[in-house]
C-alpha positions in Angstrom: -4.2 22.3 24.5 -0.6 21.6 23.4 -1.4 19.0 20.7 -4.3 21.1 19.2 -3.3 22.3 15.6 -3.1 26.1 15.3 -4.5 27.5 11.9 -1.8 29.9 10.3 -1.8 31.2 6.9 0.8 28.8 5.7 -1.2 25.7 5.4 -1.9 23.5 2.4 -0.2 22.3 -0.4 3.0 24.0 -2.0 2.0 22.9 -5.6 5.8 22.3 -6.2 6.7 26.0 -7.2 10.3 26.6 -7.6 12.0 24.0 -9.8 10.7 24.2 -13.2 8.7 27.3 -15.0 5.8 25.3 -16.0 3.1 22.8 -15.4 4.2 19.8 -12.9 3.3 17.5 -15.6 5.5 19.2 -18.2 8.4 19.0 -15.6 7.8 15.4 -15.1 7.5 14.5 -19.0 10.9 16.2 -19.2 12.6 14.9 -16.3 11.6 11.5 -17.4 13.1 12.2 -20.9 16.3 13.2 -19.3 16.6 10.1 -17.0 15.9 7.8 -19.7 18.7 9.7 -21.6 21.2 9.4 -19.1 20.4 5.8 -18.4 21.0 5.0 -22.1 24.4 6.5 -21.8 25.6 4.9 -18.8 24.3 1.5 -20.1 26.2 2.2 -23.4 29.4 3.3 -21.6 29.2 0.1 -19.2 28.7 -2.0 -22.4 32.0 -0.5 -24.3 34.4 -0.8 -21.2 33.3 -4.5 -20.7 34.3 -5.3 -24.2 37.8 -3.8 -23.8 
């Protein structure tokens, strides 16, 4: 009996609540745009420092 799952009221997916006030697909879109922008900034800074 110890290995049997007990059904509680807190089962199931959490649906990613709490990080972004909107749909998950919108949050992913914004996150990807931000990540790409930050990556471009890092590459630009690294490129300038190697020239000097």
